[in-house]
VOGU-3710 file (C-alpha; in Angstrom, 3 decimals, decimal comma):
1> malsmhkesl> -40,826/100,184/-120,901  -41,098/99,911/-117,155  -37,369/101,012/-116,775  -38,115/104,215/-118,759  -41,201/104,966/-116,708  -39,125/104,634/-113,499  -36,440/107,022/-114,815  -39,153/109,572/-115,765  -40,664/109,328/-112,291  -37,267/109,941/-110,651
11> nnkqmdssky> -36,725/112,983/-112,865  -40,011/114,386/-111,902  -39,282/113,909/-108,226  -35,879/115,650/-108,621  -37,596/118,522/-110,447  -40,158/118,828/-107,686  -37,529/118,864/-104,981  -35,408/121,376/-106,692  -38,100/123,815/-107,639  -38,276/127,247/-106,077
21> vrytpeqvea> -41,072/127,847/-103,603  -42,308/131,371/-102,889  -43,702/131,711/-99,422  -46,434/134,160/-98,403  -45,897/136,549/-95,491  -48,248/134,533/-93,413  -46,340/131,334/-94,044  -42,994/132,933/-93,234  -44,449/134,191/-89,971  -45,681/130,735/-89,038
31> lervynecpk> -42,315/129,309/-89,907  -40,432/131,999/-87,957  -42,505/131,244/-84,849  -41,497/127,595/-84,896  -37,902/128,446/-85,630  -37,744/130,701/-82,619  -38,934/127,756/-80,511  -36,851/125,047/-82,221  -34,347/125,941/-84,907  -33,874/122,345/-85,909
41> psslrrqqli> -37,224/120,488/-85,826  -37,392/116,775/-86,318  -39,301/115,127/-89,241  -42,209/114,401/-86,946  -42,334/118,041/-85,721  -42,325/119,287/-89,394  -45,161/116,974/-90,229  -46,976/118,183/-87,132  -46,481/121,808/-88,246  -48,047/121,169/-91,586
51> recpilsnie> -51,069/119,574/-89,906  -51,485/122,345/-87,355  -50,989/125,244/-89,811  -53,427/125,006/-92,867  -51,591/127,764/-94,668  -48,556/125,451/-94,917  -50,645/122,504/-96,393  -49,521/123,174/-100,025  -45,881/122,903/-99,063  -44,133/119,484/-99,029
61> pkqikvwfqn> -42,260/118,346/-95,863  -38,985/118,329/-97,786  -39,381/122,004/-98,690  -40,087/122,806/-95,082  -36,840/121,002/-94,172  -34,956/123,068/-96,840  -36,466/126,300/-95,455  -35,230/125,530/-91,882  -31,756/124,613/-93,315  -31,545/127,926/-95,147
71> rrcrekqrke> -32,852/129,822/-92,154  -30,145/128,275/-89,970  -27,559/129,122/-92,532  -28,716/132,748/-92,771  -28,648/133,081/-89,025  -25,019/131,669/-88,936  -23,984/134,044/-91,750  -25,682/136,954/-89,908  -23,854/136,194/-86,664  -20,511/135,681/-88,387
81> asrlqtvnrk> -20,953/138,954/-90,254  -21,875/140,755/-86,990  -18,706/139,069/-85,433  -16,545/140,233/-88,192  -17,904/143,796/-88,024  -17,223/143,841/-84,264  -13,658/142,584/-84,741  -13,182/145,182/-87,505  -14,307/147,984/-85,292  -12,047/146,774/-82,499
91> ltamnkllme> -9,071/146,518/-84,903  -9,822/149,954/-86,301  -10,007/151,456/-82,810  -6,882/149,527/-81,703  -5,049/150,745/-84,728  -5,957/154,338/-83,829  -4,836/153,690/-80,310  -1,474/152,052/-81,422  -0,856/155,041/-83,750  -1,424/157,442/-80,845
101> endrlqkqvs> 0,877/155,363/-78,686  3,433/155,387/-81,371  3,270/159,223/-81,577  3,617/159,399/-77,801  6,632/157,161/-77,932  8,199/159,253/-80,631  7,780/162,287/-78,481  9,349/160,449/-75,641  12,234/159,465/-77,746  12,762/163,020/-78,800
111> hlvyengymk> 12,648/164,038/-75,203  15,215/161,432/-74,268  17,507/162,479/-77,069  17,350/165,984/-75,816  18,023/164,794/-72,281  20,964/162,819/-73,436  22,458/165,754/-75,314  21,873/167,939/-72,286  23,598/165,422/-69,933  26,531/165,124/-72,328
121> qqlqtasvtt> 26,902/168,918/-72,365  26,840/168,984/-68,514  29,468/166,222/-68,308  31,692/168,014/-70,709  31,223/171,211/-68,696  32,030/169,457/-65,488  35,146/167,939/-66,920  36,736/171,235/-67,905  35,599/173,019/-64,644  38,192/173,034/-61,923
131> tdnnscesvv> 36,487/175,232/-59,267  34,182/173,777/-56,667  31,889/176,662/-57,168  31,296/175,813/-60,819  30,923/172,088/-59,938  28,253/172,904/-57,325  26,488/175,224/-59,773  26,483/172,493/-62,463  24,904/170,064/-59,974  22,240/172,479/-59,048
141> vsgqhqqqqn> 21,382/173,205/-62,663  21,260/169,520/-63,466  19,078/168,845/-60,400  16,636/171,618/-61,372  16,457/170,194/-64,963  15,793/166,736/-63,634  12,875/167,855/-61,566  11,082/169,221/-64,475  9,726/165,820/-65,268  7,896/165,639/-62,022
151> ptprhpqrda> 7,040/169,286/-61,037  5,616/169,909/-57,618  4,135/173,453/-57,807  3,305/175,175/-54,585  0,245/177,291/-54,343  -1,129/179,608/-51,592  -3,778/178,063/-49,338  -7,184/178,237/-51,066  -10,398/178,930/-49,317  -12,584/175,790/-49,085
161> nnpaglltia> -15,643/177,863/-49,707  -14,181/179,501/-52,859  -15,299/177,494/-55,953  -13,006/179,582/-58,173  -9,918/178,409/-56,202  -11,046/174,766/-56,412  -11,694/175,148/-60,101  -8,113/176,297/-60,562  -6,862/173,242/-58,855  -9,152/171,165/-60,955
171> eetlaeflsk> -7,859/172,619/-64,242  -4,266/172,088/-63,212  -5,103/168,520/-62,242  -6,755/168,013/-65,581  -3,746/169,318/-67,513  -1,290/167,246/-65,524  -3,400/164,197/-65,880  -3,662/164,449/-69,626  0,018/164,923/-69,966  0,499/161,551/-68,321
181> atgtavdwvq> -2,362/159,782/-70,091  -1,382/160,880/-73,667  1,859/162,685/-73,202  5,350/162,229/-71,887  5,099/163,604/-68,414  6,029/160,157/-67,006  8,614/157,781/-68,443  6,322/154,789/-69,147  7,664/151,209/-69,706  5,341/148,495/-70,997
191> migmkpgpds> 4,606/145,613/-68,745  5,861/142,162/-69,835  3,180/140,001/-71,322  0,700/142,840/-71,934  0,508/142,699/-75,752  -2,127/144,748/-77,557  -4,845/143,074/-79,677  -8,629/142,974/-80,321  -9,186/140,599/-77,450  -6,387/141,657/-75,007
201> igivavsrnc> -6,811/143,599/-71,804  -5,097/146,549/-73,409  -1,743/148,363/-73,360  -0,402/148,473/-69,806  2,746/150,451/-68,792  4,401/151,269/-65,484  6,433/154,205/-64,409  10,213/154,455/-64,270  12,163/157,018/-62,263  9,351/159,255/-61,089
211> sgvaaracgl> 8,063/160,284/-57,651  5,792/157,740/-56,140  4,579/154,765/-58,215  2,385/155,047/-61,312  0,671/152,810/-63,819  -1,042/153,454/-66,999  -3,489/151,456/-69,255  -5,521/152,080/-72,272  -8,017/149,734/-73,942  -11,284/149,115/-75,687
221> vsleptkvae> -14,674/148,328/-74,214  -18,027/147,909/-75,808  -19,827/150,391/-73,447  -20,752/154,026/-73,957  -18,597/156,657/-72,220  -21,263/157,756/-69,820  -21,780/154,200/-68,598  -18,010/153,669/-68,335  -17,689/156,826/-66,254  -20,480/155,683/-63,970
231> ilkdrpswyr> -18,788/152,370/-63,341  -15,356/153,859/-62,719  -16,455/156,446/-60,250  -17,990/153,552/-58,196  -14,446/152,738/-56,905  -15,524/150,133/-54,211  -17,172/147,922/-56,927  -13,867/147,230/-58,669  -10,959/148,262/-56,341  -10,912/145,450/-53,735
241> dcrcidvlsi> -8,701/147,451/-51,297  -11,070/150,318/-51,072  -12,756/150,348/-47,676  -15,060/153,277/-48,147  -15,539/156,461/-50,068  -17,292/159,609/-48,647  -18,165/162,487/-51,117  -18,243/165,349/-48,593  -19,055/168,098/-51,102  -20,276/168,468/-54,667
251> iptanggtie> -19,732/171,763/-56,588  -21,005/172,169/-60,134  -18,851/174,118/-62,508  -19,764/176,668/-65,218  -18,684/174,315/-68,039  -21,109/171,579/-66,973  -18,660/169,547/-64,954  -18,558/168,775/-61,238  -15,926/169,125/-58,492  -16,133/166,669/-55,563
261> liymqtyapt> -14,187/166,611/-52,368  -13,621/162,952/-51,422  -12,357/161,104/-48,482  -11,304/157,509/-49,163  -10,112/154,738/-46,818  -8,118/151,753/-48,177  -7,146/148,439/-46,611  -3,737/147,393/-45,782  -2,622/144,201/-47,540  -0,907/142,605/-44,518
271> tlaaardfwt> -1,119/142,718/-40,714  2,294/144,425/-40,508  1,575/148,003/-41,725  -1,092/150,605/-41,231  -3,807/151,210/-43,772  -3,769/154,265/-46,059  -6,300/157,001/-46,592  -6,687/159,857/-49,131  -8,218/163,300/-49,180  -8,736/164,209/-52,747
281> lryttsledg> -10,457/166,549/-55,264  -12,143/164,775/-58,142  -12,974/166,720/-61,314  -15,483/165,437/-63,931  -15,730/167,300/-67,236  -16,026/166,930/-70,978  -13,479/167,904/-73,650  -14,065/169,518/-76,948  -13,888/166,260/-78,882  -16,641/164,726/-76,824
291> slvicerslt> -14,315/162,762/-74,465  -15,191/162,469/-70,729  -12,523/163,057/-68,183  -12,510/162,058/-64,470  -9,366/163,304/-62,928  -8,273/163,357/-59,202  -5,498/164,494/-56,920  -4,848/164,934/-53,246  -5,296/168,204/-51,584  -2,191/168,977/-49,603
301> sstggptgpp> -0,437/172,061/-48,337  1,471/172,336/-51,632  -1,621/172,263/-53,789  -3,836/174,361/-51,560  -7,546/173,703/-50,824  -9,438/172,680/-47,741  -7,935/170,340/-45,065  -9,220/166,733/-45,019  -10,724/164,973/-41,996  -8,192/163,863/-39,340
311> ttsfvraeml> -7,741/160,076/-38,609  -5,688/158,014/-36,147  -5,784/154,570/-37,585  -4,599/155,512/-41,030  -1,459/156,915/-42,721  -2,360/159,781/-45,173  -1,140/158,886/-48,596  -0,977/161,203/-51,642  -2,728/160,768/-54,914  -0,806/162,603/-57,636
321> psgflirpcd> -2,797/163,711/-60,740  -4,633/160,599/-61,815  -7,814/159,547/-63,546  -9,726/158,308/-66,599  -9,966/159,600/-70,157  -12,975/158,069/-71,907  -13,267/158,672/-75,651  -16,159/157,584/-77,750  -15,472/155,077/-80,645  -16,792/155,174/-84,135
331> gggsiihivd> -19,588/152,590/-84,289  -20,076/152,444/-80,468  -18,010/151,626/-77,511  -15,162/153,534/-75,786  -11,456/153,963/-75,674  -10,277/154,262/-72,065  -7,016/155,722/-70,786  -6,360/155,096/-67,093  -3,557/156,624/-65,056  -2,927/155,810/-61,336
341> hvdldvwsvp> -0,213/157,771/-59,645  0,227/157,587/-55,836  2,833/158,230/-53,048  2,125/155,726/-50,293  4,688/157,112/-47,776  7,025/154,182/-48,095  9,246/155,337/-45,103  6,452/154,581/-42,631  6,485/150,833/-43,242  9,081/148,129/-42,171
351> evlrplyess> 11,890/147,845/-44,704  10,989/144,340/-45,725  7,589/145,455/-46,782  8,676/148,503/-48,719  8,648/146,741/-52,060  4,832/146,397/-51,699  4,612/150,211/-51,621  7,300/150,928/-54,140  6,173/148,599/-56,888  4,478/150,107/-59,891
361> kilaqkmtia> 3,579/146,576/-61,095  1,610/145,757/-57,962  -0,273/149,108/-58,286  -1,016/148,172/-61,954  -2,478/144,760/-60,993  -4,489/146,049/-57,967  -5,881/149,231/-59,533  -5,168/150,012/-63,125  -5,739/146,477/-64,608  -8,531/145,752/-62,106
371> alrhirqiaq> -10,468/148,714/-63,374  -10,092/147,704/-67,055  -11,033/144,073/-66,331  -14,126/145,106/-64,360  -15,386/147,268/-67,272  -14,679/144,508/-69,772  -16,416/142,022/-67,567  -19,525/144,129/-67,337  -19,474/144,923/-71,047  -19,403/141,259/-71,956
381> etngeiqygg> -22,178/140,447/-69,435  -24,304/143,278/-70,812  -23,847/142,059/-74,473  -24,747/138,537/-73,432  -21,305/137,018/-74,226  -21,024/135,402/-70,753  -23,591/132,802/-69,546  -23,452/131,570/-65,944  -25,156/128,397/-64,817  -27,412/127,807/-61,862
391> grqpavlrtf> -29,661/130,697/-62,670  -27,364/133,156/-60,863  -27,265/136,814/-62,188  -23,647/138,164/-62,812  -24,243/141,029/-60,398  -25,093/138,584/-57,586  -21,951/136,577/-58,104  -19,875/139,739/-58,203  -21,441/140,712/-54,966  -20,463/137,392/-53,397
401> sqrlcrgfnd> -16,742/138,018/-54,525  -16,847/141,512/-53,153  -18,265/140,337/-49,795  -15,607/137,624/-49,449  -12,795/140,090/-50,184  -14,242/142,782/-47,939  -14,724/140,342/-45,037  -11,172/139,028/-45,391  -9,823/142,593/-45,499  -11,838/143,499/-42,393
411> avngfvddgw> -10,401/140,622/-40,583  -6,766/141,354/-41,720  -6,994/145,051/-40,685  -9,257/144,830/-37,601  -10,265/148,462/-37,481  -11,226/149,870/-34,058  -14,280/151,664/-35,487  -15,628/148,311/-36,668  -15,513/147,110/-32,953  -12,301/145,056/-33,070
421> slmgsdgved> -10,095/144,929/-29,956  -6,836/143,168/-29,329  -6,873/140,146/-27,001  -4,060/139,258/-24,751  -1,415/136,847/-26,088  -0,083/133,588/-24,495  3,474/134,950/-24,364  4,362/134,164/-28,034  3,703/136,980/-30,495  3,502/134,871/-33,681
431> vtiminsspg> -0,353/134,860/-33,711  -2,522/137,924/-33,163  -5,980/137,390/-31,689  -8,742/140,011/-32,078  -12,281/139,999/-30,942  -15,322/141,776/-31,957  -18,297/141,859/-29,549  -20,147/144,804/-31,171  -22,567/143,452/-33,771  -24,065/146,902/-34,239
441> kffgsqynts> -20,721/148,203/-35,539  -19,453/145,008/-37,072  -22,121/143,341/-39,152  -22,386/144,927/-42,564  -23,477/143,622/-45,885  -21,080/140,693/-45,713  -22,199/139,406/-42,294  -25,445/138,521/-40,563  -26,576/139,001/-36,959  -27,827/135,443/-36,968
451> mvpsfgggvl> -24,164/134,230/-36,856  -23,767/135,488/-33,272  -25,726/133,876/-30,442  -28,478/136,041/-29,113  -27,485/135,522/-25,473  -24,065/136,997/-26,018  -20,984/136,398/-28,290  -19,027/137,748/-31,143  -16,391/137,009/-33,768  -12,830/136,102/-33,066
461> cakasmllqs> -10,005/136,483/-35,652  -6,583/134,728/-35,438  -4,067/136,028/-37,928  -0,434/135,875/-38,716  2,076/137,071/-41,427  5,275/135,515/-42,532  7,940/135,965/-45,117  8,374/133,199/-47,814  11,452/132,694/-50,006  11,760/130,831/-53,315
471> vppallvrfl> 8,015/130,094/-53,401  5,925/131,351/-56,367  2,667/132,823/-54,904  0,556/131,449/-57,619  1,930/127,884/-57,157  1,444/128,039/-53,386  -2,198/129,292/-53,572  -2,966/126,757/-56,209  -1,742/123,932/-54,084  -3,645/125,188/-51,087
481> rehrsewady> -6,791/125,267/-53,129  -6,431/121,800/-54,706  -5,097/119,990/-51,585  -7,043/121,317/-48,646  -6,515/118,124/-46,759  -2,791/118,978/-46,456  -3,424/121,877/-44,129  -7,051/122,077/-42,991  -8,616/120,334/-40,063  -12,078/118,865/-40,686
491> gidtysaacl> -13,198/119,430/-37,037  -12,317/123,172/-37,302  -14,252/123,356/-40,571  -17,183/121,729/-38,824  -17,041/124,241/-36,043  -16,867/127,126/-38,525  -19,903/125,750/-40,392  -21,785/125,421/-37,079  -22,195/129,190/-37,013  -24,869/128,796/-39,631
501> kpnpytvpca> -26,857/126,432/-37,361  -29,018/127,338/-34,420  -27,118/124,983/-32,038  -23,378/125,200/-32,515  -21,147/122,262/-31,542  -18,669/122,384/-28,770  -15,205/123,784/-29,333  -12,926/121,163/-30,969  -9,269/120,640/-30,560  -7,106/121,013/-33,628
511> rpsgfpssqv> -6,026/117,553/-34,729  -2,853/117,089/-36,809  -4,672/115,194/-39,456  -8,348/115,932/-38,908  -11,192/113,741/-40,110  -10,887/112,151/-43,542  -12,682/114,094/-46,210  -12,686/114,452/-49,930  -12,885/117,812/-51,758  -15,233/118,460/-54,655
521> ilppahtveh> -14,963/121,895/-56,445  -18,064/123,139/-58,107  -17,247/126,360/-59,984  -20,338/128,650/-60,484  -18,451/131,496/-62,092  -15,090/132,906/-63,266  -13,971/136,207/-64,828  -13,381/136,712/-68,523  -9,661/136,106/-68,331  -9,926/133,394/-65,697
531> eeflevvrle> -7,757/135,422/-63,246  -10,429/134,882/-60,477  -12,683/131,953/-59,615  -15,747/131,973/-57,439  -16,507/128,369/-56,552  -18,457/126,174/-54,156  -16,489/123,549/-52,364  -18,204/120,463/-50,962  -16,218/118,717/-48,291  -17,453/115,232/-48,098
541> gqaftpedva> -16,999/113,897/-44,576  -17,025/110,294/-43,196  -16,807/108,963/-39,707  -15,111/105,907/-38,398  -16,194/105,973/-34,777  -19,709/106,504/-33,216  -18,624/109,809/-31,508  -17,577/111,189/-34,847  -20,979/110,643/-36,533  -22,227/114,097/-35,555
551> lardmyllql> -19,232/115,769/-37,163  -19,017/113,690/-40,326  -21,355/115,489/-42,574  -21,045/117,227/-45,870  -20,104/120,939/-45,611  -20,019/123,647/-48,197  -17,621/126,542/-48,618  -17,982/129,564/-50,871  -14,449/130,144/-52,117  -12,733/132,815/-54,081
561> csgidenavg> -9,360/132,050/-55,730  -7,376/134,660/-57,665  -3,872/135,356/-58,865  -2,907/131,694/-59,717  -1,555/132,672/-63,140  2,170/132,407/-62,722  2,908/134,705/-65,684  1,082/137,743/-64,200  3,736/140,204/-63,094  3,088/141,682/-59,620
571> acaqlvfapi> -0,169/139,822/-59,132  -1,323/139,044/-55,593  -2,432/135,494/-55,176  -5,328/134,936/-52,716  -7,600/132,118/-51,440  -10,513/133,234/-49,357  -13,405/131,016/-48,212  -16,466/131,035/-45,967  -18,831/128,275/-44,849  -22,336/128,439/-46,325
581> desfadnapl> -25,330/126,199/-46,094  -26,921/124,157/-48,814  -29,404/126,806/-49,875  -26,595/129,144/-51,043  -28,992/132,098/-50,746  -28,108/135,476/-52,371  -28,054/137,073/-48,851  -26,238/134,157/-47,162  -24,088/135,304/-44,179  -20,374/135,077/-44,819
591> lpsgfrvipl> -17,454/134,930/-42,299  -14,431/134,755/-44,565  -11,016/133,303/-43,835  -8,075/132,560/-45,998  -4,631/133,240/-47,340  -3,040/136,075/-49,239  0,496/135,831/-50,821  1,956/139,106/-52,284  5,237/138,999/-54,149  8,091/141,184/-53,114
601> dskpvmdgpg> 11,157/142,107/-55,142  13,744/139,434/-56,145  16,788/139,531/-53,887  20,119/137,826/-54,616  20,759/134,836/-52,359  23,693/132,616/-51,795  23,290/129,093/-53,242  24,001/126,459/-50,676  22,483/124,123/-48,038  22,182/126,926/-45,539
611> aartldlast> 19,769/129,047/-47,644  16,565/129,409/-45,782  13,276/129,098/-47,507  10,899/130,585/-44,944  11,707/133,292/-42,363  9,957/134,904/-39,504  9,140/138,465/-40,219  9,814/139,508/-36,660  13,616/139,295/-37,243  13,358/141,650/-40,272
621> levgpgsnrs> 11,052/144,373/-39,178  12,991/147,698/-39,203  11,435/151,080/-39,710  13,215/154,144/-40,846  15,272/155,264/-43,857  18,570/154,102/-42,474  17,747/150,487/-41,888  19,670/148,927/-44,784  21,236/145,414/-44,602  23,874/143,746/-46,730
631> tgdgepnsyn> 22,858/140,561/-48,491  26,238/139,037/-48,174  29,784/139,300/-49,374  29,763/136,450/-51,900  28,832/136,754/-55,581  25,124/135,583/-55,788  24,483/133,096/-58,595  20,665/132,864/-58,316  17,786/135,111/-57,487  15,219/134,403/-54,693
641> lrsvltiafq> 11,597/135,398/-55,056  10,364/136,706/-51,823  6,676/137,078/-50,894  4,590/138,025/-47,842  1,959/135,464/-46,666  -0,865/136,647/-44,595  -3,229/134,189/-42,888  -6,515/135,117/-41,130  -9,195/132,808/-39,778  -12,472/133,937/-38,284
651> ftfenhlrdd> -14,681/132,031/-35,727  -17,873/132,880/-33,877  -17,901/132,317/-30,134  -20,294/132,429/-27,180  -19,100/134,650/-24,312  -18,637/131,770/-21,836  -16,411/130,008/-24,483  -14,333/132,895/-25,598  -11,005/131,834/-24,024  -11,469/128,285/-25,302
661> vasmarqyvr> -12,221/129,457/-28,786  -9,120/131,737/-28,647  -6,929/128,921/-27,509  -8,188/126,653/-30,288  -7,816/129,372/-32,896  -4,265/130,134/-31,946  -3,324/126,501/-31,963  -5,067/126,014/-35,323  -3,330/129,014/-37,002  0,037/127,689/-35,718
671> svvgsvqrva> -0,727/124,364/-37,165  -1,716/125,929/-40,477  1,532/127,963/-40,546  3,543/124,797/-39,995  1,717/123,017/-42,722  2,222/125,946/-45,165  5,884/126,043/-44,374  6,245/122,273/-45,153  4,251/122,838/-48,384  6,450/125,844/-49,317
681> maiapsrisp> 9,674/123,852/-48,815  8,319/121,032/-50,951  7,222/123,186/-53,920  10,099/125,578/-53,886  12,215/125,203/-57,015  14,813/122,530/-56,650  18,528/123,382/-56,735  19,323/119,981/-58,390  18,637/121,355/-61,839  17,408/124,786/-62,811
691> glgpkslpgs> 14,874/123,406/-65,199  13,252/120,995/-62,891  10,455/121,688/-60,321  10,542/118,759/-57,852  12,691/118,024/-54,822  13,678/114,484/-53,868  11,336/113,240/-51,160  12,506/112,274/-47,737  13,550/108,651/-47,517  13,910/108,246/-51,238
701> pealtlarwi> 17,283/107,911/-53,124  18,785/110,879/-54,705  17,037/111,991/-57,845  19,838/111,144/-60,223  20,176/107,614/-58,730  16,485/106,940/-58,893  16,446/108,068/-62,518  19,291/105,774/-63,400  17,515/102,793/-61,670  14,262/103,502/-63,554
711> crsyrihtgg> 15,861/103,666/-66,998  18,263/100,732/-66,360  15,586/98,501/-65,068  13,316/99,392/-68,006  16,077/98,445/-70,430  16,989/95,182/-68,760  13,298/93,872/-68,364  11,788/95,090/-71,680  14,772/95,278/-73,977  13,931/98,753/-75,070
721> ellradsqsg> 15,099/102,234/-74,199  12,998/104,539/-72,072  14,963/107,571/-73,090  17,155/108,477/-76,048  20,496/106,678/-76,115  22,416/110,031/-75,928  20,862/111,020/-72,638  22,409/108,591/-70,157  24,604/110,962/-68,256  23,774/112,738/-65,071
731> dtlleqlwnh> 21,584/115,761/-65,164  20,637/115,129/-68,723  19,115/111,720/-67,918  17,118/113,181/-64,993  15,903/116,155/-67,148  14,873/113,770/-69,982  12,867/111,605/-67,560  11,280/114,623/-65,964  10,233/116,145/-69,289  9,083/112,779/-70,909
741> sdaimccslk> 5,732/113,188/-72,628  4,325/109,963/-71,077  3,304/109,789/-67,371  6,095/107,874/-65,567  5,609/107,014/-61,963  6,977/104,817/-59,195  5,010/103,167/-56,394  6,065/101,254/-53,360  6,196/97,418/-53,179  4,835/96,289/-49,919
751> tnaspvftfa> 3,096/93,074/-49,336  1,103/94,256/-46,250  -0,163/97,665/-47,660  -1,543/99,129/-50,781  1,072/100,471/-53,263  1,621/104,233/-52,705  3,164/106,523/-55,287  6,632/107,785/-54,413  7,750/109,544/-57,564  6,168/110,928/-60,739
761> nqagldmlet> 7,582/113,036/-63,521  5,839/116,276/-64,682  3,475/114,490/-67,015  2,629/112,092/-64,169  1,964/114,900/-61,757  -0,200/116,593/-64,424  -2,157/113,427/-64,990  -2,687/112,894/-61,263  -3,383/116,617/-60,794  -1,137/116,722/-57,717
771> tlvalqdiml> 2,301/117,775/-56,604  5,239/115,836/-55,142  4,312/116,873/-51,626  0,917/115,273/-51,914  1,939/112,344/-54,177  2,604/110,008/-51,193  -1,053/110,278/-50,145  -2,234/108,743/-53,395  -2,619/104,928/-53,601  -2,346/103,022/-56,943
781> dkildeagrk> -5,586/101,151/-56,482  -7,506/104,430/-55,929  -6,633/105,817/-59,373  -7,251/102,626/-61,384  -10,799/101,604/-62,332  -12,016/98,075/-61,740  -10,867/96,789/-65,078  -7,381/98,315/-64,518  -7,147/96,698/-60,973  -8,099/93,283/-62,272
791> slctefskim> -5,605/93,517/-65,137  -2,861/94,462/-62,833  -3,674/91,686/-60,369  -3,653/89,185/-63,148  -0,311/90,338/-64,511  1,312/90,926/-61,122  2,900/87,386/-60,913  4,169/87,895/-64,508  5,659/91,157/-63,472  7,443/89,618/-60,521
801> qqgfahlpag> 8,829/86,750/-62,645  9,589/88,309/-65,910  10,113/91,813/-64,757  7,475/93,628/-66,802  3,988/93,387/-68,253  1,806/95,421/-70,758  -1,668/96,474/-69,601  -4,333/97,259/-72,157  -5,906/100,616/-72,745  -8,189/101,808/-70,010
811> icvssmgrpv> -9,506/104,617/-67,784  -8,072/105,903/-64,505  -8,948/108,909/-62,401  -6,852/111,829/-61,035  -6,698/112,927/-57,505  -9,377/115,531/-58,329  -11,750/112,820/-59,583  -11,278/113,576/-63,303  -11,224/110,513/-65,722  -8,065/109,898/-67,654
821> syeqaivwkv> -7,728/107,696/-70,626  -4,502/105,976/-71,806  -3,683/103,833/-74,808  -1,401/101,410/-72,951  0,308/101,042/-69,586  3,650/99,444/-68,970  4,632/98,125/-65,607  8,134/96,941/-64,625  10,257/96,270/-61,528  12,721/99,012/-60,612
831> vdddnddaan> 15,773/97,307/-59,278  18,430/98,812/-56,939  21,429/97,950/-59,063  23,856/99,567/-56,609  23,574/96,496/-54,333  24,979/93,073/-55,145  21,670/91,398/-54,647  19,789/93,859/-56,888  16,870/94,105/-54,539  13,452/95,283/-55,825
841> hclglmfvnw> 13,171/98,995/-54,920  9,700/99,950/-56,364  7,351/99,383/-59,201  7,607/101,587/-62,371  4,604/102,482/-64,396  4,302/104,375/-67,617  0,845/105,536/-68,988  1,206/106,003/-72,777  -0,701/108,726/-74,669  -2,840/109,705/-71,744
851> sfv> -5,471/112,497/-71,854  -8,373/113,867/-69,771  -11,673/112,519/-70,921
//
């Protein structure tokens, strides 16, 4: 009887819990208020809700719980439905874009087929023609036909005060721009790695065989066309090389558009060539389908129109018809077509730098892709898809990035109208010193007058440029970012930070090693595609002598790092930083310094011990069209990536210490150049094996010999094979060891010093977050935790007697302070088996199945 009553009670409870509850509008409103505050309330919070809201008193706590579960489920479904709708709209728009691109490519194929037939006809005509007259005529006809792809019409001079004449130029510019954006006026070739998709940057192409250099991109953004046009017309906000834009005249047109006469100045990327400026006409109008067009071209003697302002510090470049086509998308957003086409007057720069001005890929990265990325960034920030920590608004963080780049560009260029003047050298022309003692001209939005002493002083810049060979720019800048202690001097950093204090320190001397300091990177923001990082670097200082106490203090740097993606074609890699104080105020004064590495073309080089990795640019500077050099008579068997490195460091000074600061700055930049050259040689691709990244370190055995010792010693002591049995010969053994999935390292065996790492394979370098050049600065006891050190000490005698030991799972830390877990560690003696006594060479370690925590 009791059992049946219990079952009936359970059935009643189940019926009560599963029955449908109809909520009144007032109850739903009360529950929604709580849901907005806390989507997942605890049991106590739900009971409190019932007590506080009498209208919910007739509902059981379990039903309240079910309501919140359903509400969360509906919210999740709503978000997923919204996301799928957004993806569907993107795919629909991208499909439309790809269909248009396919049509354009078909037109291009038809054009090329026609060209091919025409050239065959000309060749047949030339083969049967025997007279020179006919041959010359054929060449002339062919040349005229070839020029049709890049016509350069000439027009009579148009009156600057004649709007009708300017409108004619504007309409011609519009037609030529549209023929490039959606037609076949330029032979476009898609850039490697730029694949279309709903989340991609877009379709990016570069020109081939056209006058000047050109790049084209089209993509999708979730902003309305008018907003996109507003952003794109503000060129200094997204084009980092833009120094200033002056709109000298605005003329409305009868069709509702505007014509603007614009003078623009741009920065030079290095210290070795003059900056460029442009005098252009910009035409903004609407098309019949509702699209917005912003097109622009230079006004020259061939186009007609008014003459631009004269300049002395710039080389006048030409902008061929370029611009933006912004088309509205169904369901919101825009499809953007961007074309950049310029002639940068390549013959006015040294021959070694001409690839910078002849590369469509560099133009695409610096202008075309930069514009598209900037719009996508703002679109995602507007839609709330990006959240930054620290309470900083995205616009403020973008302003910091712009100020760092602008300040560094100002330092590299040193324009006279900013107040810069050249300071006498010490007889060696490797480092250029410029000073600025005119705060009224110099201090703009990125500076602050508080940085210069009130009783007289200014800013000094020491800069240099050099040519690097066989050094990937992204790899070099990444190393400089992660291993500041390899090149920086703590005393110089302290002096730079002193400009933020009311009482600066005395001028230091650059020391080879500086004060010990550790580096902590705190990233406040990065762009959508992680091609740029804005971060705060804390330099933790420590003093070992009483006189160093004043200098041993934590310092902070605001740092901008970009271009460290090794797969980005033509991308400039840059590391720019400026000292800041702890407050990190929005209007903090910034005095940027840093490095910029720009890739040049790949030149064939001879493989051999005499191949240089770094060259002085002074020996290669030749200006003029006839300065061509042979690369050698032998057959090249490898290609050497060349790049230009520009270094600029800025310091404040008091007038009575100007010469001392100049001497310190010159010495410091030379020291940094030497450090960078050593780093460049260490990280340059090794010639031992094409698939390997490291070089053998000085004082260590050859890489193949060390690999053989490591594997043979492991087999002798443990009885197992470190590598596969079929990989015991030469390069194969070294390559297998280098690509082993577990972290394999070697450290020194010294009784009077802590073990220091001497070798690591790729997995080991990844685990330690370092490179071979910095590996010798890492001590074994610094990466192991206390349990790991105790375990190693306990097993050390066993390792020396038996030759190996197994350490249990544990935690270690990388050189950047990140915790790393591993399932097991194996330690063994690496023996020099080339000697009769088989002396101990080093200690081998293998961390099995490691991963970052």
